[in-house]
Biopython code that builds the backbone (N, CA, C, O; Angstrom):
import numpy as np
from Bio.PDB.StructureBuilder import StructureBuilder

atoms = [
    (1, "MET", "N", (0.169, -4.759, -39.239)),
    (1, "MET", "CA", (-0.093, -4.703, -37.732)),
    (1, "MET", "C", (-0.908, -5.512, -37.196)),
    (1, "MET", "O", (-1.051, -5.769, -36.001)),
    (2, "LEU", "N", (-1.729, -6.128, -38.550)),
    (2, "LEU", "CA", (-2.541, -7.424, -37.558)),
    (2, "LEU", "C", (-1.431, -8.713, -37.471)),
    (2, "LEU", "O", (-1.693, -9.686, -36.764)),
    (3, "LEU", "N", (-0.264, -8.638, -38.194)),
    (3, "LEU", "CA", (0.369, -9.892, -38.254)),
    (3, "LEU", "C", (1.197, -9.383, -36.477)),
    (3, "LEU", "O", (1.467, -10.235, -35.630)),
    (4, "VAL", "N", (1.397, -8.206, -36.324)),
    (4, "VAL", "CA", (2.023, -8.322, -35.001)),
    (4, "VAL", "C", (1.170, -8.538, -34.017)),
    (4, "VAL", "O", (1.726, -8.985, -33.013)),
    (5, "TRP", "N", (0.151, -8.406, -33.935)),
    (5, "TRP", "CA", (-1.298, -8.973, -33.114)),
    (5, "TRP", "C", (-1.703, -10.448, -33.050)),
    (5, "TRP", "O", (-2.290, -11.139, -32.218)),
    (6, "ALA", "N", (-1.353, -10.584, -33.827)),
    (6, "ALA", "CA", (-1.294, -12.321, -34.120)),
    (6, "ALA", "C", (-0.165, -13.394, -33.662)),
    (6, "ALA", "O", (-0.178, -14.479, -33.081)),
    (7, "GLY", "N", (0.933, -12.437, -34.285)),
    (7, "GLY", "CA", (2.333, -13.180, -33.021)),
    (7, "GLY", "C", (2.042, -12.833, -31.897)),
    (7, "GLY", "O", (1.783, -13.915, -31.371)),
    (8, "VAL", "N", (1.859, -11.856, -30.928)),
    (8, "VAL", "CA", (1.914, -11.561, -29.833)),
    (8, "VAL", "C", (0.684, -12.543, -29.121)),
    (8, "VAL", "O", (0.880, -13.023, -28.005)),
    (9, "LEU", "N", (-0.550, -12.787, -29.840)),
    (9, "LEU", "CA", (-1.521, -13.645, -29.216)),
    (9, "LEU", "C", (-0.972, -15.270, -29.535)),
    (9, "LEU", "O", (-1.461, -16.268, -29.005)),
    (10, "LEU", "N", (-0.047, -15.271, -30.346)),
    (10, "LEU", "CA", (-0.089, -16.878, -30.737)),
    (10, "LEU", "C", (1.455, -17.120, -29.801)),
    (10, "LEU", "O", (1.696, -18.312, -29.611)),
    (11, "VAL", "N", (2.359, -16.262, -29.292)),
    (11, "VAL", "CA", (3.571, -16.703, -28.452)),
    (11, "VAL", "C", (2.971, -16.440, -27.081)),
    (11, "VAL", "O", (3.254, -17.227, -26.178)),
    (12, "PHE", "N", (2.074, -15.288, -26.809)),
    (12, "PHE", "CA", (1.627, -15.479, -25.507)),
    (12, "PHE", "C", (0.609, -17.001, -25.110)),
    (12, "PHE", "O", (0.435, -17.557, -24.026)),
    (13, "GLY", "N", (0.276, -17.208, -25.978)),
    (13, "GLY", "CA", (-0.990, -18.129, -25.766)),
    (13, "GLY", "C", (-0.325, -19.649, -25.735)),
    (13, "GLY", "O", (-0.894, -20.595, -25.191)),
    (14, "GLY", "N", (1.180, -19.764, -26.510)),
    (14, "GLY", "CA", (1.390, -20.853, -26.865)),
    (14, "GLY", "C", (2.424, -20.896, -25.241)),
    (14, "GLY", "O", (2.411, -21.995, -24.686)),
    (15, "VAL", "N", (3.032, -20.076, -24.726)),
    (15, "VAL", "CA", (3.693, -19.918, -23.778)),
    (15, "VAL", "C", (2.899, -20.373, -22.538)),
    (15, "VAL", "O", (3.420, -21.184, -21.773)),
    (16, "LEU", "N", (1.277, -19.742, -22.228)),
    (16, "LEU", "CA", (0.766, -20.166, -21.485)),
    (16, "LEU", "C", (0.606, -21.678, -21.503)),
    (16, "LEU", "O", (0.770, -22.508, -20.609)),
    (17, "PHE", "N", (0.171, -21.824, -23.012)),
    (17, "PHE", "CA", (-0.297, -23.430, -22.726)),
    (17, "PHE", "C", (0.757, -24.240, -21.891)),
    (17, "PHE", "O", (0.479, -24.979, -20.946)),
    (18, "THR", "N", (2.217, -23.944, -22.468)),
    (18, "THR", "CA", (3.140, -24.662, -22.513)),
    (18, "THR", "C", (3.096, -24.780, -20.650)),
    (18, "THR", "O", (3.153, -25.879, -20.097)),
    (19, "ALA", "N", (2.990, -23.496, -19.884)),
    (19, "ALA", "CA", (3.319, -23.300, -18.427)),
    (19, "ALA", "C", (2.514, -24.344, -17.772)),
    (19, "ALA", "O", (2.896, -25.267, -17.052)),
    (20, "PHE", "N", (1.281, -24.013, -18.169)),
    (20, "PHE", "CA", (-0.318, -24.351, -17.781)),
    (20, "PHE", "C", (-0.195, -26.225, -17.812)),
    (20, "PHE", "O", (-0.406, -26.950, -16.840)),
    (21, "LYS", "N", (0.217, -26.700, -19.266)),
    (21, "LYS", "CA", (0.861, -28.154, -19.297)),
    (21, "LYS", "C", (1.218, -28.852, -18.384)),
    (21, "LYS", "O", (0.644, -29.753, -17.773)),
    (22, "GLY", "N", (2.880, -28.103, -18.240)),
    (22, "GLY", "CA", (3.308, -28.420, -17.193)),
    (22, "GLY", "C", (3.268, -28.468, -15.993)),
    (22, "GLY", "O", (3.893, -29.320, -15.362)),
    (23, "ASN", "N", (2.653, -27.721, -15.536)),
    (23, "ASN", "CA", (2.650, -27.396, -14.152)),
    (23, "ASN", "C", (1.278, -28.073, -13.985)),
    (23, "ASN", "O", (1.583, -29.108, -13.394)),
    (24, "TRP", "N", (-0.238, -28.097, -14.185)),
    (24, "TRP", "CA", (-1.265, -28.692, -13.972)),
    (24, "TRP", "C", (-0.790, -30.439, -14.573)),
    (24, "TRP", "O", (-0.683, -31.285, -13.685)),
    (25, "GLY", "N", (-0.609, -30.751, -15.596)),
    (25, "GLY", "CA", (-0.416, -31.601, -16.024)),
    (25, "GLY", "C", (0.340, -32.608, -15.237)),
    (25, "GLY", "O", (-0.077, -33.750, -15.044)),
    (26, "ALA", "N", (1.349, -32.193, -14.837)),
    (26, "ALA", "CA", (2.498, -33.139, -13.704)),
    (26, "ALA", "C", (1.570, -32.998, -12.603)),
    (26, "ALA", "O", (1.577, -34.089, -12.031)),
    (27, "ARG", "N", (0.782, -32.219, -12.021)),
    (27, "ARG", "CA", (0.442, -32.350, -10.845)),
    (27, "ARG", "C", (-0.587, -33.706, -10.913)),
    (27, "ARG", "O", (-0.621, -34.548, -10.016)),
    (28, "PHE", "N", (-1.150, -33.741, -11.748)),
    (28, "PHE", "CA", (-2.335, -34.584, -11.649)),
    (28, "PHE", "C", (-1.997, -36.251, -11.850)),
    (28, "PHE", "O", (-2.567, -37.281, -11.490)),
    (29, "ARG", "N", (-0.658, -35.919, -12.683)),
    (29, "ARG", "CA", (0.197, -37.359, -12.687)),
    (29, "ARG", "C", (0.811, -37.588, -11.495)),
    (29, "ARG", "O", (1.115, -38.779, -11.423)),
    (30, "ALA", "N", (1.122, -36.982, -10.544)),
    (30, "ALA", "CA", (2.024, -37.272, -9.736)),
    (30, "ALA", "C", (1.900, -38.936, -8.711)),
    (30, "ALA", "O", (2.760, -39.683, -8.245)),
    (31, "ARG", "N", (0.745, -38.952, -8.708)),
    (31, "ARG", "CA", (0.559, -40.030, -8.040)),
    (31, "ARG", "C", (1.020, -41.215, -9.409)),
    (31, "ARG", "O", (2.159, -41.361, -8.964)),
    (32, "ILE", "N", (1.018, -41.677, -10.045)),
    (32, "ILE", "CA", (1.135, -42.539, -11.590)),
    (32, "ILE", "C", (2.774, -42.426, -11.636)),
    (32, "ILE", "O", (3.564, -43.349, -11.436)),
    (33, "ARG", "N", (3.071, -41.106, -11.941)),
    (33, "ARG", "CA", (4.744, -41.305, -12.315)),
    (33, "ARG", "C", (5.502, -40.416, -11.137)),
    (33, "ARG", "O", (5.034, -39.459, -10.521)),
    (34, "THR", "N", (6.610, -40.927, -11.030)),
    (34, "THR", "CA", (7.750, -39.941, -10.117)),
    (34, "THR", "C", (8.348, -39.157, -10.770)),
    (34, "THR", "O", (8.987, -38.505, -9.944)),
    (35, "ASP", "N", (8.608, -38.707, -11.951)),
    (35, "ASP", "CA", (9.245, -38.082, -12.908)),
    (35, "ASP", "C", (8.655, -36.752, -12.684)),
    (35, "ASP", "O", (7.521, -36.580, -13.130)),
    (36, "SER", "N", (9.244, -35.766, -12.056)),
    (36, "SER", "CA", (8.580, -34.264, -11.782)),
    (36, "SER", "C", (8.523, -33.632, -13.118)),
    (36, "SER", "O", (7.549, -32.929, -13.388)),
    (37, "ALA", "N", (9.306, -33.782, -13.832)),
    (37, "ALA", "CA", (9.480, -33.305, -15.263)),
    (37, "ALA", "C", (8.918, -33.591, -16.342)),
    (37, "ALA", "O", (9.194, -33.140, -17.454)),
    (38, "ALA", "N", (8.048, -34.406, -16.042)),
    (38, "ALA", "CA", (7.022, -35.523, -17.155)),
    (38, "ALA", "C", (6.086, -34.618, -18.030)),
    (38, "ALA", "O", (5.798, -34.910, -19.190)),
    (39, "GLY", "N", (5.589, -33.386, -17.319)),
    (39, "GLY", "CA", (5.147, -32.786, -17.992)),
    (39, "GLY", "C", (5.564, -31.500, -18.921)),
    (39, "GLY", "O", (4.800, -30.857, -19.642)),
    (40, "LEU", "N", (6.898, -31.295, -18.735)),
    (40, "LEU", "CA", (7.294, -30.279, -19.754)),
    (40, "LEU", "C", (8.148, -31.341, -20.516)),
    (40, "LEU", "O", (9.301, -30.959, -20.716)),
    (41, "SER", "N", (7.860, -32.541, -20.970)),
    (41, "SER", "CA", (8.657, -32.994, -22.095)),
    (41, "SER", "C", (8.191, -32.205, -23.362)),
    (41, "SER", "O", (7.353, -31.313, -23.227)),
    (42, "PRO", "N", (8.819, -32.572, -24.847)),
    (42, "PRO", "CA", (8.073, -31.482, -25.978)),
    (42, "PRO", "C", (7.394, -32.716, -26.183)),
    (42, "PRO", "O", (6.617, -32.348, -27.064)),
    (43, "ARG", "N", (7.061, -34.247, -25.946)),
    (43, "ARG", "CA", (5.936, -34.723, -26.114)),
    (43, "ARG", "C", (4.517, -34.401, -26.329)),
    (43, "ARG", "O", (3.827, -34.484, -27.345)),
    (44, "ALA", "N", (4.124, -33.847, -24.622)),
    (44, "ALA", "CA", (3.519, -33.245, -24.106)),
    (44, "ALA", "C", (2.796, -31.797, -24.128)),
    (44, "ALA", "O", (1.724, -31.396, -23.676)),
    (45, "THR", "N", (4.027, -31.082, -24.974)),
    (45, "THR", "CA", (3.720, -29.433, -25.400)),
    (45, "THR", "C", (3.924, -29.374, -26.444)),
    (45, "THR", "O", (3.994, -28.196, -26.794)),
    (46, "TRP", "N", (4.133, -30.319, -27.531)),
    (46, "TRP", "CA", (4.208, -29.758, -28.659)),
    (46, "TRP", "C", (3.336, -28.450, -29.116)),
    (46, "TRP", "O", (3.919, -27.461, -29.561)),
    (47, "PRO", "N", (2.129, -28.485, -29.005)),
    (47, "PRO", "CA", (1.045, -27.469, -29.634)),
    (47, "PRO", "C", (1.260, -26.264, -28.745)),
    (47, "PRO", "O", (0.687, -25.203, -28.990)),
    (48, "GLY", "N", (2.054, -26.409, -27.746)),
    (48, "GLY", "CA", (2.460, -24.759, -27.163)),
    (48, "GLY", "C", (3.788, -24.109, -28.066)),
    (48, "GLY", "O", (3.945, -22.914, -28.322)),
    (49, "LEU", "N", (4.568, -25.086, -28.416)),
    (49, "LEU", "CA", (5.831, -24.737, -28.948)),
    (49, "LEU", "C", (5.357, -24.607, -30.606)),
    (49, "LEU", "O", (5.988, -23.829, -31.321)),
    (50, "VAL", "N", (4.512, -25.200, -31.029)),
    (50, "VAL", "CA", (4.280, -24.492, -32.667)),
    (50, "VAL", "C", (3.629, -23.084, -32.185)),
    (50, "VAL", "O", (4.120, -22.107, -32.750)),
    (51, "MET", "N", (2.716, -22.841, -31.337)),
    (51, "MET", "CA", (1.891, -21.366, -31.518)),
    (51, "MET", "C", (3.060, -20.759, -31.583)),
    (51, "MET", "O", (3.289, -20.213, -32.662)),
    (52, "VAL", "N", (4.277, -20.644, -30.363)),
    (52, "VAL", "CA", (5.603, -20.061, -30.191)),
    (52, "VAL", "C", (6.062, -19.821, -31.397)),
    (52, "VAL", "O", (6.385, -18.671, -31.697)),
    (53, "ALA", "N", (6.170, -20.849, -32.289)),
    (53, "ALA", "CA", (6.889, -20.798, -33.601)),
    (53, "ALA", "C", (6.302, -20.080, -34.475)),
    (53, "ALA", "O", (6.905, -19.350, -35.261)),
    (54, "ALA", "N", (4.846, -20.242, -34.415)),
    (54, "ALA", "CA", (4.114, -19.541, -35.494)),
    (54, "ALA", "C", (3.924, -18.168, -35.177)),
    (54, "ALA", "O", (3.769, -17.503, -36.201)),
    (55, "GLY", "N", (3.877, -17.479, -34.087)),
    (55, "GLY", "CA", (3.916, -16.225, -33.563)),
    (55, "GLY", "C", (5.284, -15.540, -33.824)),
    (55, "GLY", "O", (5.372, -14.328, -34.021)),
    (56, "ILE", "N", (6.174, -16.247, -33.815)),
    (56, "ILE", "CA", (7.838, -15.498, -34.317)),
    (56, "ILE", "C", (7.816, -15.561, -35.874)),
    (56, "ILE", "O", (8.598, -14.812, -36.459)),
    (57, "ALA", "N", (6.987, -16.393, -36.623)),
    (57, "ALA", "CA", (6.811, -16.280, -38.106)),
    (57, "ALA", "C", (6.047, -15.194, -38.390)),
    (57, "ALA", "O", (6.470, -14.291, -39.112)),
    (58, "CYS", "N", (4.815, -15.182, -37.830)),
    (58, "CYS", "CA", (4.121, -13.691, -37.745)),
    (58, "CYS", "C", (5.220, -12.058, -37.748)),
    (58, "CYS", "O", (5.439, -11.234, -38.636)),
    (59, "PHE", "N", (5.687, -12.168, -36.317)),
    (59, "PHE", "CA", (6.742, -11.246, -36.355)),
    (59, "PHE", "C", (7.833, -11.202, -37.177)),
    (59, "PHE", "O", (8.512, -10.176, -37.151)),
    (60, "LEU", "N", (8.317, -12.599, -38.304)),
    (60, "LEU", "CA", (9.296, -12.065, -39.237)),
    (60, "LEU", "C", (8.706, -11.859, -40.444)),
    (60, "LEU", "O", (9.453, -11.524, -41.363)),
    (61, "ALA", "N", (7.317, -12.002, -40.704)),
    (61, "ALA", "CA", (6.568, -11.512, -41.876)),
    (61, "ALA", "C", (6.192, -10.336, -41.493)),
    (61, "ALA", "O", (6.512, -9.464, -42.301)),
    (62, "ALA", "N", (5.601, -9.944, -40.520)),
    (62, "ALA", "CA", (5.782, -8.130, -40.335)),
    (62, "ALA", "C", (6.823, -7.417, -40.724)),
    (62, "ALA", "O", (6.837, -6.433, -41.464)),
    (63, "ALA", "N", (7.832, -8.041, -40.108)),
    (63, "ALA", "CA", (8.673, -7.067, -40.238)),
    (63, "ALA", "C", (10.041, -7.170, -41.559)),
    (63, "ALA", "O", (11.143, -6.648, -41.725)),
    (64, "ALA", "N", (9.338, -7.970, -42.148)),
    (64, "ALA", "CA", (9.890, -8.253, -43.619)),
    (64, "ALA", "C", (9.743, -6.767, -44.302)),
    (64, "ALA", "O", (8.739, -6.055, -44.275)),
    (65, "PRO", "N", (10.818, -6.526, -44.830)),
    (65, "PRO", "CA", (10.104, -5.056, -46.267)),
    (65, "PRO", "C", (9.586, -5.288, -47.528)),
    (65, "PRO", "O", (10.096, -6.071, -48.328)),
    (66, "SER", "N", (8.830, -4.792, -47.684)),
    (66, "SER", "CA", (7.495, -5.248, -48.810)),
    (66, "SER", "C", (8.057, -4.521, -50.134)),
    (66, "SER", "O", (7.423, -4.583, -51.188)),
]
sb = StructureBuilder()
sb.init_structure("model")
sb.init_model(0)
sb.init_chain("A")
sb.init_seg("    ")
for serial, (resi, resn, name, xyz) in enumerate(atoms, 1):
    if name == "N":
        sb.init_residue(resn, " ", resi, " ")
    sb.init_atom(name, np.array(xyz, "f"), 0.0, 1.0, " ", f" {name:<3s}", serial, name[0])
structure = sb.get_structure()
């Protein structure tokens, strides 16, 4: 059960990190760059994507038969 909750927290935190990084980062750099999707590049949001992947790995580990 601990792995399930760890997975929930990692996926939820990763999605929030990616969303806030994309929205707030691009908004503050709007004057410097004209590209509106600059904050959504994988280079800028890789920590959030790693958190989501780790959460999915926790879900799979919890679902594996012992």
